[in-house]
C-alpha positions in Angstrom: 165.6 -10.4 42.6 164.2 -10.7 46.0 161.0 -9.0 46.9 163.0 -6.8 49.3 165.3 -5.5 46.6 162.4 -5.0 44.2 160.5 -2.7 46.5 163.8 -0.9 47.3 164.4 0.0 43.6 160.6 0.8 43.1 160.7 3.3 46.0 163.8 5.0 44.6 162.1 5.3 41.2 158.9 6.9 42.6 160.9 9.4 44.6 162.9 10.5 41.5 159.7 10.9 39.5 158.0 13.1 42.1 161.2 15.3 42.4 161.3 15.8 38.6 157.5 16.8 38.5 158.0 19.3 41.4 160.8 21.0 39.6 158.7 21.4 36.5 160.6 18.9 34.5 158.0 18.8 31.8 158.6 22.6 31.1 154.8 23.3 31.3 153.6 26.5 33.0 152.2 26.3 36.5 148.5 26.3 37.1 147.9 30.1 37.3 144.1 29.7 37.8 144.7 27.7 40.9 147.3 30.2 42.2 144.8 33.1 41.7 142.1 31.2 43.5 144.4 30.6 46.5 145.2 34.4 46.7 143.2 36.4 49.3 140.4 38.4 47.8 140.4 42.2 48.5 137.4 42.9 50.8 134.8 45.5 49.6 134.5 48.5 51.9 131.2 48.7 53.8 130.5 52.4 54.1 127.3 51.7 56.0 129.3 50.1 58.8 129.5 51.9 62.2 132.9 53.3 62.9 134.2 52.8 66.4 133.4 55.8 68.6 135.8 57.3 71.2 134.9 59.2 74.3 135.9 62.9 74.2 134.6 64.7 77.2 130.8 64.1 77.4 130.5 63.0 73.8 131.1 59.8 71.8 132.9 60.9 68.6 132.5 58.4 65.8 135.3 57.3 63.5 135.6 57.9 59.8 136.0 54.9 57.5 138.9 54.8 55.2 137.9 54.5 51.5 134.5 56.2 52.1 133.4 59.8 51.8 132.7 60.6 55.4 129.8 62.9 56.4 129.1 63.9 60.0 126.0 65.4 61.6 125.8 67.3 64.8 122.4 67.3 66.5 121.1 69.6 69.3 118.6 66.9 70.5 118.3 63.1 70.4 118.3 61.6 67.0 114.9 60.1 67.7 113.3 63.2 69.3 110.2 63.0 67.1 111.0 66.5 65.8 113.9 68.6 64.4 116.8 66.2 65.0 114.9 63.1 63.9 114.0 64.9 60.6 117.7 65.5 60.1 118.6 61.9 60.9 116.1 60.7 58.3 117.9 62.9 55.9 121.3 61.5 57.0 120.1 57.9 56.3 118.7 59.0 52.9 122.2 60.3 52.0 123.9 57.0 53.0 121.3 55.0 51.0 121.4 57.1 47.9 124.8 58.6 47.5 127.5 56.1 46.4 130.5 55.5 48.6 129.3 57.6 51.5 129.6 56.8 55.2 127.5 58.9 57.7 127.6 59.3 61.4 126.1 61.6 64.0 126.7 63.1 67.5 123.6 63.9 69.4 122.5 66.1 72.2 125.4 68.5 71.7 125.1 71.8 73.7 125.5 75.0 71.7 128.6 77.0 72.3 132.0 75.5 73.4 130.7 71.9 73.4 129.6 72.3 69.8 133.0 73.7 68.8 134.8 70.7 70.5 132.6 68.1 68.7 132.8 69.8 65.3 136.6 70.0 65.6 136.9 66.4 66.7 134.9 65.2 63.6 137.2 67.3 61.4 140.3 65.8 63.0 139.0 62.3 62.6 138.7 62.7 58.8 135.1 63.7 58.1 134.9 65.3 54.7 131.6 67.1 55.3 130.0 68.2 58.5 126.4 69.4 58.9 125.8 71.4 62.0 122.0 71.5 62.6 121.2 74.2 65.2 121.3 78.0 65.1 123.6 78.2 68.1 126.3 76.2 66.3 127.0 79.0 63.9 130.0 80.6 65.5 131.6 77.2 66.4 131.1 76.1 62.7 132.8 79.2 61.5 135.8 78.8 63.8 136.4 75.1 62.9 136.0 75.8 59.1 138.8 78.3 59.3 141.0 75.7 61.0 140.2 72.9 58.5 139.9 74.4 55.0 139.6 71.0 53.3 136.5 70.1 55.3 133.1 71.4 54.1 131.0 72.7 57.0 127.3 73.5 56.4 125.4 75.2 59.1 121.6 74.9 59.2 119.6 78.1 59.9 122.3 80.7 60.4 123.4 83.6 58.4 127.3 83.4 58.2 129.5 82.1 55.4 133.2 82.4 54.4 132.2 81.8 50.7 134.7 78.9 50.7 134.3 75.8 52.9 131.7 77.2 55.3 128.1 78.1 54.4 124.6 78.1 55.7 121.5 76.3 54.7 117.8 76.8 55.5 114.4 76.4 53.9 111.3 78.5 53.8 109.3 76.7 56.5 107.4 80.0 56.7 105.5 78.7 53.7 104.2 75.7 55.7 103.6 77.8 58.8 101.5 80.2 56.8 99.4 77.3 55.5 99.1 75.9 59.1 97.9 79.3 60.2 95.1 79.1 57.6 94.2 75.7 59.0 94.3 76.8 62.6 92.3 79.9 61.9 89.7 77.8 60.1 89.5 75.3 63.0 89.2 78.0 65.7 86.5 79.8 63.7 84.6 76.6 63.2 84.8 75.8 67.0 83.7 79.3 67.9 86.8 80.2 69.9 89.1 82.8 68.3 92.1 82.3 70.6 95.3 80.5 69.4 98.7 79.8 70.9 102.3 79.6 69.6 105.2 78.0 71.5 108.5 79.7 70.5 112.0 78.5 71.4 114.5 81.3 71.4 114.3 85.0 70.5 116.0 84.6 67.1 114.8 85.8 63.6 113.7 82.3 62.7 111.2 82.1 65.5 109.7 85.5 64.9 109.6 84.8 61.2 107.7 81.5 61.6 105.4 82.9 64.3 104.5 85.9 62.0 104.0 83.6 59.0 101.6 81.6 61.2 99.8 84.8 62.2 99.5 86.0 58.6 97.9 82.6 57.7 95.5 82.8 60.5 94.3 86.2 59.3 93.3 84.6 55.9 90.7 82.4 57.5 89.9 84.0 60.8 90.5 87.8 60.8 89.2 88.1 64.4 91.5 85.5 65.8 94.4 86.4 68.2 97.6 84.5 69.1 99.3 84.3 72.5 103.0 83.2 72.8 105.0 81.2 75.3 108.8 81.3 75.2 110.5 78.0 76.0 114.2 78.9 75.8 115.0 75.4 74.7 114.8 73.3 71.5 114.0 70.0 73.2 112.4 69.5 76.6 109.4 67.2 76.6 108.3 68.2 80.1 108.7 72.0 79.6 107.0 71.8 76.2 104.0 70.0 77.7 103.7 72.6 80.5 103.9 75.4 78.0 101.2 73.9 75.8 99.0 73.2 78.8 99.5 76.8 79.9 98.3 78.1 76.5 95.3 75.8 76.5 94.4 76.8 80.1 94.6 80.4 78.9 91.9 79.7 76.4 93.7 78.7 73.2 91.7 76.5 70.9 94.7 75.5 68.7 98.4 75.5 69.8 101.2 75.4 67.2 104.9 74.7 68.2 108.3 75.7 67.1 110.0 73.1 69.3 110.8 69.5 68.8 108.2 67.3 70.6 104.6 66.8 69.7 103.5 68.3 73.0 100.6 70.5 71.8 98.8 67.5 70.4 99.6 65.2 73.3 98.2 67.5 76.0 95.4 69.0 74.0 92.1 68.8 76.1 89.1 67.2 74.4 87.7 69.5 71.8 91.0 71.4 71.4 93.9 70.9 68.9 97.6 70.9 68.5 99.9 71.4 65.4 103.3 69.6 65.5 106.5 70.5 63.7 109.6 69.2 61.9 109.0 65.4 61.5 106.3 63.8 59.4 105.8 60.9 61.9 104.9 62.9 65.0 101.3 63.7 64.2 99.9 60.4 65.7 96.8 61.4 67.8 93.5 62.6 66.6 94.0 66.0 68.4 96.8 66.7 66.0 95.6 68.7 63.0 98.8 68.5 61.0 102.6 68.7 61.1 104.8 71.0 59.2 107.8 68.8 58.3 111.2 68.7 56.6 112.5 66.3 53.9 116.2 67.0 54.2 117.6 64.0 52.3 117.6 65.2 48.7 119.0 68.6 49.8 121.8 67.0 51.8 122.5 64.5 49.0 123.0 67.2 46.4 125.4 69.1 48.7 127.4 65.9 49.4 127.7 65.0 45.8 128.9 68.5 45.0 131.4 68.2 47.8 132.7 64.8 46.5 133.1 66.5 43.0 135.0 69.4 44.6 132.4 71.9 43.3 130.6 72.8 46.5 131.3 76.4 47.7 129.9 77.7 50.9 127.3 80.4 50.6 123.7 81.2 51.5 121.4 78.5 50.4 117.7 79.1 51.1 115.3 76.7 49.4 111.6 77.3 48.9 108.6 74.9 48.9 109.1 74.0 45.2 112.2 72.1 46.3 110.0 69.3 47.7 112.1 69.5 50.9 109.2 70.4 53.2 105.5 69.5 53.5 102.2 70.0 55.3 101.0 66.6 56.6 97.7 65.5 55.1 98.0 67.7 52.0 100.9 66.2 50.2 100.6 63.4 47.6 99.5 60.1 49.1 98.7 61.5 52.6 95.4 61.4 54.5 94.1 64.4 56.4 93.8 64.2 60.1 90.2 63.9 61.4 90.1 67.4 62.8 91.2 68.8 59.5 89.1 66.8 57.1 85.9 68.2 58.6 86.9 71.9 58.0 84.8 74.0 55.6 85.4 73.1 52.0 86.2 76.7 51.0 89.0 76.9 53.6 90.5 73.5 52.6 90.4 74.6 49.0 92.2 77.8 49.9 94.9 75.8 51.6 95.2 73.3 48.8 95.3 76.0 46.1 97.9 78.0 47.9 100.0 74.9 48.5 99.8 74.0 44.7 101.1 77.5 43.9 104.0 77.0 46.4 105.0 73.7 44.9 105.0 75.1 41.4 107.1 78.0 42.5 104.4 80.6 41.9 104.0 81.5 45.5 107.1 81.9 47.6 108.2 83.2 51.0 108.2 86.7 49.6 104.5 86.3 48.8 103.9 85.2 52.4 105.6 88.4 53.6 104.0 90.9 51.2 102.2 94.0 52.3 100.0 95.3 53.6 101.3 94.1 56.9 100.8 95.9 60.3 102.5 95.1 63.5 100.7 94.7 66.9 101.7 98.3 67.8 99.8 99.8 64.9 102.8 100.4 62.7 103.0 99.7 59.0 105.6 97.0 58.5 105.1 96.7 54.7 103.0 98.8 52.4 100.6 97.1 50.0 102.4 95.0 47.4 105.8 95.4 49.0 107.7 92.3 50.1 110.5 91.7 52.6 114.0 91.0 51.3 115.9 87.8 52.2 118.1 89.8 54.6 115.0 90.9 56.4 113.7 87.4 56.8 117.0 86.3 58.3 118.0 89.2 60.6 117.7 91.5 63.5 119.5 94.8 63.3 120.3 94.2 66.9 122.4 91.2 65.8 124.4 93.4 63.5 122.5 92.3 60.3 122.3 95.2 57.8 118.6 94.6 57.1 116.1 97.4 56.5 112.8 96.2 57.8 114.2 93.2 59.6 112.2 90.6 61.6 111.9 92.2 65.1 108.1 92.7 65.1 105.0 90.8 65.8 102.1 90.6 63.3 99.0 92.6 64.4 97.0 89.5 65.6 99.8 88.4 68.0 99.1 89.7 71.5 102.5 89.1 73.0 105.3 91.7 73.6 108.5 91.4 71.6 111.1 89.3 73.3 114.1 90.9 75.0 117.3 90.5 72.9 119.7 91.0 75.9 
């Protein structure tokens, strides 16, 4: 056989052998392991990813992520305002880090009223399962959208309305910390020999009078002769206006100025030898002129609500947590914290009073109803509460002028506050 014929028959043989192998001629099963390896793997869902946002009017509305439990937040100020909104944003991040399968997103600097309604509705339409609306002026908008989307849980912070289904309100007894801050401010003013203090209030709502009165009641404990002046801001977040108001109070003679607004303005503009007390966020007391900050720790509270919503057990109502929730603090007095220089040098007996009262609050033995326990007089000489009588929750939350069926209500100033009551028109 010639070499040419040999190679011809060899080639035919090899081709037939390969064809039989490809057809499974040996009757052995295919290699399943190899086939599985070649199949595409299902990708894990990253619930911490940022969903694409779309412009709707003046706002960027984030997208929900399929396969995650989507939780939206609506902020009245910037998420990094150093105050109220930043404290909520820290709470948002806590939820995303600690509750399994949750995606969170926020819309910031949302005006109260029609804008808020548009943003809340947009989040509901996009598939958010829970929406936290974090300003008093979002209350009516939250109520409207909750009725339109009964499968979306909407939690409004600091209001007083609920449909007892998918819409409820949430707030904490920051009056506890304001009361302690009043003790501290009174002690500092007495030590400095200047009995004048100041309070920067935002809007004429029950929350602001409640917190101002709690501050005043605390001041009375350490400085009975001290008086408090008030400046109304009519904004939650305006760094320039807040500094102007704080400067006005200092120029008017105030030794210590406490704020109900977002920025650390009182501490930032305090003249040498005078002091500011900041609010909302634990990281905003950064200068020596800052005595303390009364701050929120929203994360665990939000986390519990989201978990209950996931389980289908959350029902909208009226949730008002006290100091024993560990959801609020007084900077310099909580575990692991260091007092600010202007606080550490206060008289030992005053610091002991503050520390002992805080310990009672954290154990649940001193609550908001102890802060507002008589005898209390207003600045017109009227008896607000007789000795041993406490306000009810509905009094803490309401003005009769707002239609709240409260008995004592919160439309009064404590006797050491020199300001007139704000107009509710």
